[in-house]
C-alpha positions in Angstrom: -21.9 4.5 16.7 -21.3 0.8 16.9 -19.8 0.8 13.5 -17.0 3.3 14.5 -15.7 0.9 17.3 -13.6 -1.3 14.9 -12.4 1.9 13.2 -11.3 3.4 16.5 -9.8 0.3 17.7 -7.7 -0.2 14.6 -6.6 3.4 14.6 -5.5 3.3 18.2 -3.7 0.1 17.9 -2.2 0.4 14.5 -1.9 4.1 13.5 -1.2 5.8 16.7 1.3 3.0 17.4 2.9 3.6 14.2 3.0 7.4 14.9 4.6 7.0 18.2 7.1 4.6 16.9 8.2 7.0 14.2 8.3 10.0 16.6 10.6 8.2 19.1 12.9 7.1 16.2 12.9 10.7 14.9 13.5 12.0 18.4 16.5 9.7 18.8 18.1 10.7 15.4 17.4 14.4 16.4 19.3 14.1 19.7 22.3 12.7 17.8 22.0 15.7 15.4 22.0 18.1 18.3 24.9 16.5 19.8 26.9 16.8 16.5 26.0 20.5 16.3 26.8 21.2 20.0 30.1 19.3 19.8 31.1 21.5 16.9 30.5 24.6 18.9 27.9 26.5 16.8 26.0 29.3 18.2 22.3 29.1 19.1 21.0 30.7 15.9 22.9 28.2 13.6 22.1 25.2 15.9 18.4 26.1 15.8 18.3 26.4 12.1 20.2 23.3 11.6 18.1 21.3 14.0 14.9 22.5 12.3 16.1 21.5 8.8 17.7 18.3 10.0 14.0 17.6 11.4 12.6 18.3 8.0 15.2 16.0 6.2 14.4 13.3 8.7 10.6 13.8 8.0 11.2 13.3 4.2 13.7 10.5 5.0 11.0 8.7 6.9 8.8 8.8 4.0 11.5 7.4 1.9 12.1 4.6 4.3 8.3 3.9 4.6 8.0 3.7 0.8 11.1 1.6 0.5 9.6 -0.9 3.0 6.4 -0.9 0.9 8.4 -1.8 -2.1 8.0 1.7 -3.7 11.4 3.3 -3.4 14.6 1.5 -4.2 17.4 1.1 -1.7 19.4 3.0 -4.2 17.3 6.1 -3.8 17.7 5.9 0.0 21.4 5.5 -0.2 21.8 8.6 -2.2 19.5 10.8 -0.2 21.2 9.6 3.1 24.7 10.5 1.5 23.2 13.9 0.7 22.0 14.3 4.4 25.2 13.2 5.6 27.0 15.7 3.4 24.9 18.5 5.0 25.2 17.4 8.5 29.0 16.2 8.8 31.9 18.3 7.8 34.3 15.5 6.3 31.5 14.4 4.1 30.2 18.0 3.3 33.7 19.0 2.3 34.1 16.0 -0.2 30.7 15.9 -1.5 29.9 19.5 -2.0 33.4 20.6 -3.2 34.1 17.7 -5.6 30.8 16.1 -6.7 28.0 18.8 -6.7 28.6 22.0 -8.6 27.0 24.0 -5.9 28.6 26.2 -3.2 26.0 26.9 -0.7 26.4 30.0 1.4 25.3 28.6 4.7 24.5 25.4 6.4 21.0 26.6 6.8 20.9 26.9 2.7 22.7 23.6 2.4 20.1 21.7 4.4 17.3 23.3 2.7 18.7 22.4 -0.7 19.3 18.8 0.6 15.7 18.5 1.5 14.6 19.3 -2.0 17.3 17.0 -3.6 16.1 14.3 -1.2 12.5 14.7 -2.6 13.6 14.9 -6.0 15.7 11.8 -5.8 12.8 10.0 -4.3 10.7 11.1 -7.1 12.8 10.0 -9.9 14.4 6.9 -8.4 11.0 5.4 -7.7 10.9 3.3 -10.9 13.8 1.1 -9.6 11.7 -1.2 -7.6 8.1 -1.2 -8.8 8.7 -3.2 -12.1 7.4 -6.5 -10.7 3.9 -6.2 -9.5 3.6 -9.7 -8.1 6.5 -10.4 -5.9 6.6 -9.7 -2.3 4.1 -11.5 0.0 1.7 -9.4 2.0 0.1 -9.5 5.5 -3.2 -7.8 4.5 -6.7 -9.4 5.2 -10.1 -8.2 4.3 -13.7 -9.5 4.6 -16.8 -9.0 2.6 -20.4 -10.0 3.3 -22.3 -10.8 0.0 -25.5 -11.0 2.0 -25.4 -7.4 3.1 -26.3 -4.5 0.8 -23.7 -1.9 -0.2 -23.1 0.2 2.7 -23.6 4.2 2.3 -19.9 4.5 2.6 -19.4 2.7 -0.8 -17.2 -0.1 0.8 -17.7 -3.7 -0.1 -14.4 -5.3 1.4 -13.0 -3.9 4.8 -9.8 -4.7 6.5 -9.4 -7.0 9.5 -6.7 -8.1 11.7 -3.6 -8.5 9.4 -1.6 -11.4 9.4 1.4 -11.8 11.9 3.7 -11.9 8.8 3.4 -11.7 5.1 2.2 -14.8 3.4 1.5 -16.1 -0.1 1.0 -19.3 -2.1 -0.5 -21.0 1.1 -3.6 -23.1 1.8 -6.6 -21.4 3.4 -9.7 -23.3 4.6 -12.3 -23.0 7.3 -13.2 -25.5 10.0 -16.3 -24.4 11.8 -15.8 -20.7 12.5 -12.1 -20.9 12.4 -9.9 -19.7 9.5 -6.7 -21.8 8.9 -3.5 -20.7 7.1 -1.3 -23.7 6.2 2.2 -23.4 4.9 3.1 -21.1 2.0 5.8 -18.5 1.3 6.7 -15.8 3.9 9.4 -13.1 3.4 12.2 -15.6 3.4 10.5 -18.6 1.4 8.6 -21.7 2.1 7.4 -22.1 5.7 5.8 -24.8 7.9 3.8 -22.3 9.9 0.0 -22.8 10.5 -2.1 -19.9 11.7 -5.7 -20.0 13.1 -8.3 -17.1 13.4 -11.6 -17.6 15.3 -14.1 -15.4 13.3 -16.9 -15.9 15.9 -15.0 -13.8 18.4 -14.7 -11.0 15.7 -18.4 -11.0 15.1 -19.3 -11.6 18.7 -16.7 -10.5 21.0 -16.5 -12.6 24.4 -15.2 -11.1 27.7 -11.7 -11.7 28.2 -11.1 -13.1 24.8 -10.0 -11.4 21.6 -10.3 -12.4 18.0 -6.5 -12.7 16.9 -4.1 -14.9 14.7 -3.1 -17.9 17.0 -0.1 -20.1 16.1 -0.9 -23.9 15.9 1.4 -26.9 15.3 3.5 -26.4 12.1 3.7 -28.8 9.2 6.2 -31.5 9.3 8.3 -29.6 6.8 8.0 -26.2 5.2 5.9 -26.3 1.8 4.6 -23.6 -0.6 2.2 -23.9 -3.5 0.7 -26.9 -1.8 -2.9 -28.2 -2.0 -5.1 -27.8 1.2 -8.6 -29.2 1.8 -10.9 -30.1 4.4 -12.5 -33.6 4.9 -14.6 -34.7 7.7 -13.3 -31.9 10.0 -9.7 -32.4 9.3 -7.1 -30.5 7.2 -5.2 -32.2 4.5 -2.0 -30.8 2.9 -0.5 -32.3 0.1 2.3 -31.7 -2.4 4.0 -28.3 -2.9 7.5 -27.3 -3.2 10.5 -27.0 -1.1 14.2 -26.0 -1.9 13.2 -25.5 -5.4 11.8 -29.0 -6.0 8.2 -30.5 -6.0 7.5 -32.7 -3.2 5.1 -35.7 -2.8 4.5 -35.3 1.0 1.0 -35.5 2.3 -0.2 -34.8 5.9 -3.5 -34.6 8.0 -4.2 -32.2 10.8 -6.8 -32.7 13.6 -7.9 -29.2 14.9 -9.1 -31.1 18.2 -5.6 -32.3 19.0 -3.6 -29.8 17.3 -1.4 -32.7 15.9 -0.2 -33.4 12.3 0.0 -37.1 11.1 1.9 -38.4 7.9 0.0 -39.9 5.1 1.2 -42.0 2.2 3.0 -39.6 -0.3 1.5 -38.8 -3.6 2.5 -41.0 -6.5 4.8 -38.2 -7.7 6.1 -34.8 -6.5 3.6 -32.0 -7.7 3.4 -28.4 -7.0 0.9 -25.5 -7.8 -1.8 -28.2 -7.5 -5.2 -28.1 -5.9 -7.1 -30.3 -3.4 -10.8 -30.8 -2.5 -12.8 -33.2 -0.2 -15.9 -34.9 -1.6 -17.7 -38.1 -1.1 -15.6 -39.1 1.8 -12.4 -38.9 -0.2 -9.6 -36.3 -0.8 -9.1 -35.4 -4.5 -5.8 -33.8 -5.8 -6.1 -32.0 -9.1 -3.5 -31.1 -11.7 -0.3 -29.3 -10.9 3.1 -29.5 -12.3 6.3 -31.4 -11.9 8.3 -28.3 -12.5 8.9 -26.1 -9.6 10.1 -22.4 -9.4 8.9 -19.4 -11.5 9.7 -20.7 -14.9 7.3 -18.8 -17.5 6.4 -21.9 -19.3 5.5 -25.0 -17.0 3.7 -27.9 -18.3 0.5 -28.5 -16.4 -0.9 -31.9 -15.6 -4.4 -33.3 -16.0 -3.8 -36.0 -13.4 -6.5 -36.6 -10.7 -5.3 -38.5 -7.5 -7.6 -39.9 -4.9 -6.9 -40.6 -1.3 -9.3 -42.7 0.6 -8.9 -42.4 4.3 -10.5 -45.8 4.9 -7.9 -47.8 3.0 -5.1 -45.2 3.4 -4.3 -45.6 -0.4 -3.9 -43.5 -3.4 -5.8 -44.2 -6.6 -6.3 -42.5 -10.1 -9.6 -40.9 -11.1 -10.5 -39.7 -14.6 -8.2 -36.9 -15.7 -9.3 -33.3 -16.2 -10.4 -32.3 -19.7 -7.9 -29.6 -19.3 -4.4 -30.1 -18.1 -3.2 -27.2 -15.9 -1.4 -26.1 -12.8 -2.1 -23.0 -10.6 -5.9 -23.8 -10.6 -8.4 -23.3 -7.9 -10.9 -25.8 -6.6 -14.0 -25.6 -4.6 -16.6 -28.2 -3.5 -20.2 -27.5 -3.6 -22.5 -30.4 -2.6 -20.9 -33.4 -3.9 -19.5 -31.7 -6.9 -15.9 -30.5 -7.3 -15.2 -27.4 -9.5 -11.9 -26.8 -11.2 -11.4 -23.3 -12.1 -8.7 -21.4 -14.1 -4.9 -22.3 -14.0 -2.2 -22.2 -16.5 -0.8 -24.3 -19.3 2.7 -23.6 -20.6 2.7 -19.9 -19.3 -0.9 -19.0 -20.7 -3.6 -18.4 -18.1 -6.8 -20.2 -18.8 -10.6 -19.4 -18.4 -11.3 -23.2 -18.2 -14.1 -24.1 -15.5 -14.9 -27.8 -15.2 -17.0 -29.9 -12.8 -16.4 -33.5 -11.5 -19.1 -35.8 -10.2 -17.2 -38.2 -7.8 -20.1 -40.5 -7.8 -20.4 -40.8 -11.5 -16.7 -40.4 -12.0 -17.4 -37.9 -14.9 -16.1 -34.4 -15.8 -18.5 -31.9 -17.6 -17.4 -28.6 -19.1 -19.0 -25.3 -17.7 -19.2 -21.8 -19.0 -15.6 -20.4 -19.2 -14.7 -17.7 -16.7 -15.0 -13.9 -17.8 -11.3 -13.6 -17.4 -8.4 -15.9 -17.8 -6.6 -16.5 -14.3 -4.0 -18.5 -12.7 -2.8 -18.5 -9.1 -6.3 -17.6 -8.1 -8.3 -18.7 -5.0 -12.0 -19.8 -4.9 -14.7 -20.6 -2.3 -18.5 -20.8 -2.3 -21.4 -19.4 -0.4 -24.9 -20.9 -1.2 -25.3 -21.5 -4.8 -22.5 -19.0 -5.9 -18.8 -19.7 -6.4 -16.4 -16.8 -5.9 -13.1 -16.8 -7.8 -10.6 -14.1 -6.5 -7.4 -12.6 -7.7 -5.1 -14.4 -9.8 -2.8 -13.5 -12.7 -4.1 -12.6 -16.1 -2.0 -12.4 -19.2 1.0 -10.8 -17.5 -0.1 -9.0 -14.5 -1.8 -9.6 -11.2 -5.6 -8.6 -10.8 -7.9 -8.0 -7.8 -11.0 -8.9 -9.6 -13.8 -11.1 -8.0 -15.7 -13.5 -10.5 -19.0 -14.8 -9.6 -20.4 -18.2 -10.9 -24.1 -18.9 -10.5 -24.3 -22.6 -10.5 -27.8 -23.0 -11.5 -27.7 -20.6 -14.3 -24.1 -21.6 -15.5 -23.2 -17.9 -15.7 -20.2 -15.9 -14.6 -20.7 -12.2 -13.5 -18.4 -9.8 -11.8 -18.3 -8.9 -8.0 -16.7 -6.2 -6.0 -12.9 -6.0 -6.5 -10.7 -6.9 -3.7 -8.8 -4.3 -1.8 -6.3 -6.8 -0.5 -4.2 -9.3 -2.2 -3.9 -10.2 -5.9 -2.2 -13.5 -6.8 -1.4 -16.5 -4.5 -3.8 -15.3 -1.9 -6.3 -17.5 0.2 -10.0 -17.1 0.5 -12.6 -18.9 2.6 -16.2 -18.5 3.3 -17.2 -18.5 7.0 -20.9 -17.9 8.4 -21.7 -16.4 5.0 -18.8 -13.9 4.9 -15.8 -14.2 2.5 -12.4 -13.8 4.2 -9.4 -13.0 1.8 -5.9 -13.1 3.3 -2.2 -12.7 2.2 -1.1 -13.1 -1.5 1.4 -11.4 -3.5 1.8 -7.8 -2.8 0.2 -5.4 -5.2 2.3 -3.0 -7.1 1.4 0.0 -5.0 1.2 -1.2 -1.4 -0.8 0.6 1.0 -1.1 4.4 1.4 -3.1 4.2 4.8 -2.2 1.5 7.2 -4.8 -0.6 9.2 -8.0 1.6 8.9 -6.3 4.9 9.7 -8.7 7.9 9.8 -6.7 9.0 13.0 -3.4 8.4 11.2 -4.4 10.4 8.1 -5.7 13.3 10.2 -2.3 13.2 12.2 -0.3 13.3 9.1 -2.2 16.4 8.0 -1.8 18.2 11.1 2.1 17.5 11.1 2.3 18.6 7.5 0.7 21.8 8.1 2.4 22.4 11.4 5.8 21.9 9.7 5.0 24.7 7.5 4.1 26.9 10.3 7.4 25.8 12.1 9.6 26.7 9.2 8.6 30.1 8.9 7.7 31.1 12.5 9.9 29.6 14.9 13.7 30.5 15.2 16.0 32.3 17.5 15.9 36.1 17.5 19.3 37.8 16.3 20.9 39.6 19.2 23.6 41.2 17.2 23.5 44.2 15.0 23.4 43.3 11.5 24.2 45.3 8.3 21.2 45.7 5.9 22.2 44.7 2.4 20.5 45.9 -0.7 16.7 45.0 -0.4 15.1 43.0 -3.0 12.1 44.2 -4.8 9.3 44.1 -2.5 6.1 42.0 -3.6 2.5 42.6 -2.6 2.0 41.8 0.9 -1.0 39.4 0.4 1.3 37.1 -1.6 3.0 36.1 1.5 6.6 37.1 0.5 9.1 38.7 3.0 11.6 40.9 0.9 14.0 41.8 3.8 17.3 40.7 2.4 20.2 41.1 4.7 23.6 39.7 4.6 25.1 38.7 8.1 28.5 37.6 9.2 28.2 35.4 12.2 30.5 32.4 13.5 32.4 32.7 10.3 29.5 32.0 8.0 27.6 34.3 5.7 23.7 34.2 6.1 21.8 35.0 3.2 18.5 36.7 3.6 15.6 37.2 1.3 12.6 34.7 2.0 14.3 32.9 4.7 13.2 30.1 7.0 13.4 29.7 10.8 13.1 33.3 11.6 11.2 34.6 14.7 8.0 36.3 13.6 5.1 37.5 15.3 1.6 36.0 14.2 0.8 38.4 11.6 4.1 38.1 10.1 3.9 34.3 10.1 0.4 34.6 8.3 2.0 37.1 5.8 5.1 34.7 5.2 2.8 31.9 4.5 0.7 33.8 2.2 -2.6 33.7 4.1 -5.1 36.3 3.7 -8.9 36.8 4.2 -10.5 35.4 0.8 -12.0 38.1 -1.4 -14.6 37.5 -4.2 -11.7 37.6 -6.7 -9.7 35.0 -4.6 -12.8 32.8 -4.5 -13.5 33.1 -8.3 -9.7 32.1 -9.0 -9.9 29.4 -6.7 -13.1 27.8 -8.5 -11.5 28.3 -11.9 -8.3 26.6 -10.7 -10.2 23.8 -9.2 -11.8 23.0 -12.3 -8.4 22.9 -14.1 -7.2 20.5 -11.6 -10.2 18.4 -12.2 -9.4 18.4 -15.8 -5.8 17.6 -15.1 -6.7 14.6 -12.8 -9.1 13.0 -15.2 -6.9 13.7 -18.3 -3.9 12.0 -16.3 -6.0 9.2 -15.4 -7.0 8.6 -19.0 -3.4 9.1 -20.3 -2.3 6.6 -17.6 -4.9 4.0 -18.8 -3.5 4.5 -22.4 0.0 4.2 -21.6 0.0 1.8 -18.8 -3.2 -0.1 -18.1 -1.6 -1.9 -15.1 -0.7 1.3 -13.4 -4.2 2.6 -14.1 -5.8 -0.3 -12.4 -3.5 -0.1 -9.5 -4.3 3.6 -9.1 -7.9 2.8 -8.9 -7.1 -0.1 -6.5 -5.1 1.9 -4.1 -7.8 4.5 -3.9 -10.3 1.7 -3.3 -8.1 0.3 -0.5 -7.4 3.7 1.0 -11.2 4.4 1.1 -11.8 1.1 2.9 -9.1 1.6 5.3 -10.0 5.2 6.3 -13.7 4.3 6.7 -15.8 5.4 3.6 -16.3 8.4 1.5 -17.2 10.8 4.2 -14.2 10.0 6.4 -11.9 10.1 3.3 -13.4 13.7 2.4 -12.7 15.0 5.8 -9.1 13.4 5.8 -8.4 14.5 2.3 -9.5 18.2 2.9 -7.4 18.4 6.0 -4.4 17.0 4.1 -5.1 19.7 1.3 -4.8 22.5 3.9 -1.8 21.1 5.5 0.0 20.4 2.1 -0.6 23.9 0.9 0.7 25.5 4.0 4.0 23.5 3.8 4.5 23.4 -0.1 3.0 26.4 -1.5 3.0 28.7 1.7 6.5 27.7 3.3 8.7 26.1 0.6 7.6 27.8 -2.8 8.8 31.2 -1.8 12.3 30.0 -1.0 12.7 27.5 -3.9 10.1 28.5 -6.6 7.2 26.8 -8.1 9.0 24.0 -10.0 11.0 22.6 -7.0 8.1 22.9 -4.8 5.9 21.0 -7.3 8.6 18.4 -7.3 8.8 17.9 -3.7 4.8 17.7 -3.6 4.9 15.1 -6.2 7.6 13.1 -4.4 5.3 12.7 -1.5 2.8 11.0 -3.7 4.9 8.3 -5.4 2.7 5.6 -3.8 0.7 5.6 -7.1 3.6 4.1 -9.0 6.0 5.7 -11.6 6.0 7.5 -13.9 2.7 8.6 -15.3 0.5 8.9 -12.0 3.0 11.0 -10.0 3.5 13.3 -13.1 -0.2 14.1 -12.7 0.4 15.0 -9.2 3.4 17.1 -10.3 1.2 18.9 -12.9 -1.2 19.6 -10.1 1.5 21.0 -7.9 2.6 23.2 -10.9 -1.1 24.6 -11.3 -1.5 25.3 -7.5 2.1 26.9 -7.4 1.2 29.3 -10.3 -1.9 30.3 -8.5 -0.1 30.8 -5.3 2.6 33.0 -7.1 -0.1 35.4 -8.5 -2.3 35.4 -5.8 -1.8 33.8 -2.4 -1.8 30.6 -0.4 -5.3 31.1 0.7 -6.5 30.7 -2.9 -4.5 27.5 -3.3 -6.0 26.0 -0.2 -9.4 26.7 -1.5 -8.6 25.3 -4.9 -7.2 22.3 -3.3 -10.2 21.8 -1.1 -12.7 22.3 -3.9 -10.8 19.9 -6.1 -10.9 17.2 -3.4 -14.5 17.7 -2.8 -15.3 17.5 -6.6 -13.4 14.2 -7.0 -15.1 12.7 -3.9 -18.4 13.7 -5.2 -17.6 12.1 -8.7 -16.5 8.9 -7.0 -19.5 8.7 -4.7 -21.9 9.2 -7.8 -20.1 6.7 -9.9 -18.9 9.2 -12.6 -15.4 8.7 -11.9 -13.5 5.7 -10.6 -10.0 7.2 -10.3 
């Protein structure tokens, strides 16, 4: 049970808090919508329908906002969808938009709002590509930890999340003094910062009454700096070089954790950025870098090695590196300094070299497995860990291991947080990776959220039930129009078509939403039925088809866009770590499968058809990046829609659950990496 405590705590603090915040915001907007409806003098039936569809629109809108914040949906998509919603809720906008822009004449506001919701989903789906072109831009607040000394957990998780940073950060210095992590400078959401943060990992491993492990603010740098070199020497933290206001700086400072004070040092001989620093032999060594700031694709790297002696307070030159470069990583093991990766004129390097400060000699080592720049490095015992960085043109979450004694590189477990410009440090045998440039995909599950995911599944399922089973009973006599052809009851389709004049608007019947129904009618409208042997057989066959679609889509994605394919696998790994392992992920995914089928195939599809329901379904899965991966989800939605069309929602639920269980099993056995 002790292993569940961090998960429960993270869920309560992060996930439930997020749900409450969204619910409060939604309720506030809902009150505004209710006030607008009442002020127009609408009757109870019409108001109930408008409020219900307004809530659905807000639900989808929240998804759009969340994905826009995560960098997945462009502001353009949200603006377009917001205009569509406004055209449904407010008469002046509606008259202009629907009459002059859209070639559609909805027959009731109920119909209009339902159509807006689907247009919203489609807009989100097709406009996602507007903001995911750059996979290495926005800084992130993510943080994760990995203990190489522990065997792989049964859950399949290597890296696990811990307290996120107070704000996003990349291109900073990350070091450890004792049991405390320090983050120095870097870029936050607005550019270079002077902020310094500290995190006592001992309180995380062994909580003390009245104290909690959390990020604390320390004395800031004398000036904001990003892409600087940071190193520890004799228990003090040195920060040198970097860039500010688009120019390299030569500034150097030293921080004493005991007094929480920064002191100025003699500046570097020249301004340098994207450099690296290491402490060894009682001196500070500053390696490489460039004199060209910014993000120019071709920046000449330096082979320069500058040495600062705290005893004389002077800089001197050491033998230059055999490979000139910037964006490299350094780590000190024993008395030796290791220089890894980097770039020269825009080309990422595999170079690995070692410097002996006592002999003043450089020697070449076995090259890294993969070329990387803007990576991070740390060491544990006799192994060096090189994390993240940028390869040829895209960021990576790989972890490369170097066995010093054997002079050999190997692969470690991929990161689930950060990519390039991150920081990593070893504390008490554990590796802590923080910040970095945001991955292309962001997070689909925040802060270890099994509770959040289960709550989402319940909300989605309840929405489907609310749409078909809650409304205001008609009190006026209505004229029955020509009935539409009745379909089999087990398909969950209600075929009582009526045309009603009320409040000057014509309500069109058929398969309608928001109609008061007894429980049996709700079940029938949703297409739920007791499974028969034939239903189970169809579900099994359909699940097999879905597995083929998923694997085929993944292979097609790998062929057309290796970056997106890697990101899909990465986001799945990250979600697995955040939720709590394969078992918890299976439970959450099965519940989501049930909820999604109730909403999309049970409630929405009979009203709008297989195609639009599948589009709406795919729009809720755009976290995987556009276009290939969501198209796979769209294909899955079509298969489930066809199954529901010719059988019932029970069959599609069973197929979805079997599909999820099969994919989880394939991941657990290592047969599929997703």
